[in-house]
C-alpha positions as CSV (number, residue, x, y, z in Angstrom):
1,M,-1.4,15.2,-6.2
2,E,-4.6,14.3,-5.4
3,T,-5.0,11.7,-2.2
4,K,-6.8,8.6,-2.8
5,C,-7.0,7.2,0.4
6,I,-4.9,6.5,3.3
7,A,-3.2,3.1,4.6
8,R,-1.1,2.7,7.6
9,G,-0.9,6.4,7.9
10,R,0.5,6.9,4.5
11,E,-1.6,9.0,2.1
12,I,-1.6,7.2,-1.1
13,T,-1.6,9.6,-4.1
14,D,-1.9,9.6,-7.6
15,E,2.0,9.5,-7.9
16,D,1.8,6.6,-5.7
17,I,-0.3,4.5,-7.5
18,A,1.8,5.4,-10.9
19,V,5.0,4.1,-9.1
20,V,3.4,1.0,-7.8
21,G,1.6,0.3,-11.1
22,K,5.5,0.5,-12.8
23,L,6.5,-1.8,-10.1
24,I,3.8,-4.4,-11.1
25,K,4.2,-4.2,-14.9
26,K,8.3,-4.8,-14.0
27,Y,8.3,-7.5,-11.9
28,Y,4.9,-9.0,-12.3
29,H,6.1,-12.5,-12.9
30,K,8.1,-12.3,-9.9
31,G,5.3,-12.1,-7.6
32,R,3.6,-9.9,-4.8
33,K,6.8,-10.4,-2.6
34,H,9.1,-9.0,-4.4
35,I,7.2,-6.1,-5.6
36,S,6.4,-5.3,-2.1
37,R,10.2,-5.0,-1.4
38,Q,10.8,-3.2,-4.4
39,L,8.2,-0.6,-3.1
40,A,9.8,-0.8,0.5
41,H,13.3,0.4,-1.5
42,H,11.7,3.0,-3.6
43,W,9.7,4.8,-0.5
44,K,12.8,4.3,1.6
45,W,11.1,2.0,4.2
46,Y,13.7,0.4,6.2
47,Q,13.5,-1.2,10.0
48,A,16.9,0.0,12.1
49,N,18.6,-3.5,11.4
50,G,18.3,-2.1,7.7
51,Q,15.9,-4.9,6.6
52,T,13.1,-3.7,4.5
53,K,9.7,-2.7,5.7
54,D,8.2,-5.4,2.8
55,M,5.0,-6.5,5.2
56,A,3.9,-2.9,6.1
57,C,4.3,-2.4,2.0
58,R,2.5,-5.6,1.2
59,Y,-0.6,-4.8,3.2
60,I,-0.7,-1.2,1.5
61,L,-0.6,-3.0,-1.8
62,L,-3.4,-5.2,-0.8
63,F,-5.2,-2.3,0.4
64,M,-5.1,-0.5,-2.7
65,E,-6.4,-3.7,-4.7
66,K,-9.3,-3.7,-2.3
67,Q,-9.5,-0.2,-3.0
68,G,-9.7,-0.9,-6.8
69,L,-6.7,1.3,-7.6
70,I,-4.3,-1.4,-8.9
71,N,-4.4,-5.3,-9.7
72,L,-1.6,-7.0,-8.4
73,P,-0.2,-10.5,-10.1
74,P,-1.6,-13.8,-8.8
75,R,-0.7,-15.4,-5.9
76,L,2.4,-17.6,-6.4
77,N,1.6,-19.9,-3.7
78,S,-1.9,-20.7,-2.7
79,A,-3.4,-18.7,0.6
80,N,-6.3,-19.3,2.3
81,N,-8.3,-15.6,2.1
82,G,-5.0,-14.0,2.7
83,K,-4.4,-15.9,5.9
84,K,-1.9,-18.7,6.2
85,K,-3.5,-22.1,7.1
86,V,-2.0,-23.3,11.0
87,E,-2.4,-26.7,11.9
88,K,-4.1,-27.5,15.1
89,I,-2.6,-28.7,18.2
90,E,-3.5,-30.9,21.2
91,L,-1.3,-30.6,24.1
92,E,-1.0,-33.1,26.9
93,E,-3.2,-31.6,29.9
94,V,-0.6,-31.3,32.7
95,L,-2.5,-29.7,35.6
96,L,-0.6,-27.0,37.4
97,S,-1.0,-25.5,40.2
98,G,0.2,-24.1,43.5
99,T,2.3,-20.6,43.6
100,V,4.8,-19.4,41.0
101,K,7.7,-20.1,43.6
102,E,6.6,-23.9,43.6
103,H,7.9,-24.1,39.9
104,P,11.5,-23.0,40.0
105,S,12.2,-24.5,36.4
106,L,9.6,-21.9,34.8
107,Q,11.1,-19.6,32.2
108,L,10.4,-17.3,29.7
109,K,12.0,-18.5,26.1
110,I,12.2,-15.9,23.3
111,L,11.7,-17.8,20.3
112,N,13.9,-17.4,16.8
113,K,13.6,-20.6,15.2
114,Q,10.9,-21.6,12.4
115,R,10.0,-24.7,14.4
116,E,9.5,-22.5,17.5
117,Y,7.6,-19.9,15.6
118,T,5.1,-22.8,14.3
119,L,4.6,-24.2,17.9
120,W,3.5,-20.8,19.0
121,N,1.4,-20.0,16.3
122,R,-0.5,-23.9,16.5
123,I,-0.6,-23.2,20.3
124,V,-2.1,-19.6,19.7
125,D,-4.8,-20.7,17.3
126,S,-5.7,-24.0,19.3
127,Y,-6.7,-22.0,22.7
128,H,-6.4,-18.5,22.5
129,Y,-10.1,-17.2,21.7
130,Q,-8.6,-14.5,18.7
131,R,-6.7,-17.4,17.2
132,H,-3.3,-16.9,15.3
133,Q,-2.7,-14.1,12.9
134,I,-0.1,-12.7,10.9
135,I,1.9,-10.5,12.5
136,V,2.4,-7.3,10.3
137,G,5.7,-5.2,10.8
138,K,8.1,-6.3,13.8
139,F,7.6,-8.8,16.4
140,L,8.7,-10.9,19.0
141,K,7.4,-14.5,20.5
142,Y,8.0,-16.0,23.6
143,I,6.9,-19.6,25.0
144,V,6.6,-20.0,28.8
145,Y,8.1,-23.7,30.1
146,I,7.9,-25.2,33.1
147,N,10.0,-28.2,32.9
148,S,9.6,-29.1,29.1
149,D,5.9,-28.3,29.2
150,P,4.5,-25.1,27.2
151,V,2.3,-23.4,30.0
152,A,1.8,-19.6,28.4
153,C,2.7,-18.0,24.7
154,L,3.1,-14.1,24.6
155,G,3.4,-12.1,21.5
156,W,4.8,-8.4,21.2
157,G,4.2,-6.4,18.1
158,S,4.1,-2.7,16.5
159,A,2.2,-0.2,18.1
160,A,-1.5,0.9,17.1
161,W,-1.3,3.4,14.8
162,S,-4.1,5.8,15.7
163,L,-5.2,5.7,19.2
164,K,-7.0,8.8,20.8
165,P,-6.7,8.1,24.5
166,R,-3.1,6.9,24.5
167,D,-1.9,10.2,21.8
168,E,-3.7,12.7,24.3
169,W,-2.1,10.9,27.3
170,I,1.4,11.1,25.8
171,G,0.6,14.8,24.1
172,W,2.3,14.5,20.9
173,S,1.9,16.0,17.2
174,K,0.7,13.7,14.2
175,E,4.0,14.5,12.7
176,I,6.0,13.6,15.7
177,K,4.2,10.4,16.4
178,D,4.5,9.3,12.8
179,K,8.2,9.5,13.5
180,N,8.6,8.2,17.1
181,L,5.9,5.4,16.9
182,C,8.4,2.6,16.9
183,G,8.9,3.5,20.6
184,I,5.9,1.7,21.5
185,V,5.3,-2.0,21.5
186,N,2.0,-3.7,21.9
187,N,0.9,-6.8,23.9
188,I,-0.7,-8.3,21.1
189,R,-1.2,-12.1,22.5
190,F,-1.2,-13.2,25.8
191,L,-2.2,-17.2,26.7
192,I,-2.2,-18.9,29.6
193,L,-3.1,-22.4,28.6
194,P,-6.7,-23.4,30.5
195,W,-5.2,-26.2,32.6
196,V,-2.6,-24.0,34.4
197,K,-3.8,-22.4,37.4
198,I,-0.8,-21.2,39.0
199,K,-1.6,-18.3,41.4
200,Y,-0.6,-15.0,39.9
201,L,0.9,-16.3,37.2
202,A,-0.3,-13.8,34.8
203,S,0.9,-10.4,36.6
204,Y,4.4,-12.4,37.2
205,L,4.8,-12.9,33.5
206,L,3.9,-9.2,32.7
207,G,6.3,-8.6,35.3
208,I,9.4,-10.3,33.8
209,S,8.3,-9.2,30.4
210,V,8.6,-5.5,31.0
211,K,12.1,-6.2,31.7
212,R,13.0,-8.6,29.0
213,V,11.3,-7.1,26.0
214,P,13.2,-3.8,25.8
215,I,16.3,-5.7,25.9
216,D,15.3,-8.1,23.2
217,W,13.7,-5.5,20.9
218,E,16.5,-3.6,20.7
219,R,18.8,-6.6,20.3
220,Q,16.5,-7.5,17.3
221,Y,15.5,-4.4,15.8
222,G,18.3,-1.8,16.7
223,H,16.3,1.0,18.5
224,P,15.2,1.3,22.0
225,I,11.3,1.4,23.2
226,Y,9.8,3.3,26.1
227,L,6.4,2.1,26.3
228,L,4.4,-1.0,26.3
229,E,0.6,-0.9,25.2
230,T,-2.1,-3.7,25.3
231,F,-6.1,-3.8,24.4
232,V,-8.2,-5.8,26.8
233,E,-11.8,-6.8,25.4
234,K,-14.5,-5.2,27.8
235,E,-16.9,-7.6,27.5
236,R,-14.3,-10.5,28.1
237,F,-11.9,-9.5,30.5
238,S,-11.3,-6.9,33.2
239,G,-7.9,-6.6,33.1
240,T,-7.0,-7.5,36.6
241,C,-3.5,-9.2,35.8
242,Y,-2.5,-5.8,34.2
243,K,-3.7,-3.9,37.1
244,A,-1.8,-6.4,39.3
245,A,1.6,-5.5,37.4
246,N,1.4,-2.0,37.4
247,W,-0.5,-1.2,34.2
248,R,-2.0,2.0,33.6
249,Y,-5.4,2.4,32.4
250,L,-6.2,4.9,29.9
251,G,-9.7,4.5,28.7
252,E,-11.4,2.8,26.2
253,T,-11.5,2.2,22.3
254,K,-14.7,3.7,20.3
255,G,-15.5,0.2,18.9
256,S,-14.7,0.9,15.4
257,A,-12.0,0.2,13.1
258,K,-10.8,2.4,10.1
259,R,-11.2,1.2,6.5
260,G,-9.5,3.7,4.0
261,S,-10.6,7.1,5.2
262,N,-13.8,5.9,6.7
263,H,-14.4,4.1,10.2
264,R,-16.6,1.0,10.6
265,Y,-18.3,0.4,14.2
266,H,-17.8,-3.1,15.1
267,G,-18.9,-2.6,18.7
268,N,-15.9,-4.2,20.2
269,I,-14.7,-2.0,22.7
270,K,-11.6,-2.6,24.4
271,K,-9.9,-1.4,27.5
272,I,-6.6,0.7,26.6
273,F,-3.1,-0.2,29.3
274,T,-0.1,1.2,29.3
275,Y,3.1,0.7,30.7
276,P,6.0,3.6,30.7
277,L,9.6,1.7,30.5
278,C,11.0,4.7,32.0
279,K,10.1,8.2,33.6
280,D,10.8,10.4,30.8
281,F,8.9,8.2,28.4
282,R,7.1,11.2,27.2
283,D,10.1,13.4,26.3
284,K,11.5,10.2,24.5
285,L,8.5,9.7,22.4
286,K,8.1,13.7,21.6
287,N,11.7,13.7,20.8
288,N,12.1,15.4,17.2
289,E,15.5,15.1,16.6
C-alpha cells in the first residue's frame, strides 16, 4: 500500500482513498458531515465517551480533497472559506481594577449550551488578536464573570500533534505518543478583556484552571489528562502569566507548519509552556498498556 500523504498523523494510502471513494459514492446525497461520520465508524475512531471523531475525519477529507485525491459533494450549507461566520459583539466597557480579592463574585463558568458557545465565539472573535476558529476535536470553553459581566474567556482543546521539544522532554516514542496524546490538553485561547485591569488576574485564572480542567475534561470525555500545554507568540508576549503560574518553559517552535509531508516556514515562532498535572505524568503518558 503506497502512502500518498500524511494527515493528522495518519498515513493516507491507496486503500484509504478507495474506501473514502466508496463512501462518497454511497452517501453523496447525504453530504460531507454524514460521510465523515461513516469514515469514523470504518476506522473505528471513537472518543472515550463513545462519540465518533467525525470532526477529525472531516479535516482529513478536506485535506485529501486539497491534495486532489478525492472529490467531495457540494456543501449542503453555505460556508465562508470553510469557516463559520461569527457575528461581532460590542460589550459594555466596565473598567475593573484592584486585586482578585476585591472581586469575590469572580467565577469561572464552564459552557455547555449553544447560546453560551455563541457568546464565547463572538467575544473571542471580537477581542482576541487571533479571533475565533473552529476547534477540531475535543474542547472545553469557559467564560469568567464578575457579577454578570464577562471579563475573560479560556479555551482548551486537543494537544499539538507533533512538538519536538515537548516530545523529547517527555521521552516517548512515536507509537506511544500516537496512543497517549489524548493525555495532553492545549490552552488554545486565553483572553482577558482590554478594560479589565485586575492585578495578577491572568495567573490567578491559570491557577484555577489547572484544577478545574482535568476534572471537567474527564467528566466530559471519559478519560484523564496528565499535562497541559500552550503556545505564546514570541514577538507579542513574554509569557509572564504562565511563568507566574508555574508553567514550565520548554523552548520554541521552528516557525513552520506541516502541509502533507512537507513543512512551510511562516516565521511565527512561539514559546512552548507546559504544566504537569501529577508527579508521575511521564509514566502515565508513556504507558503502553
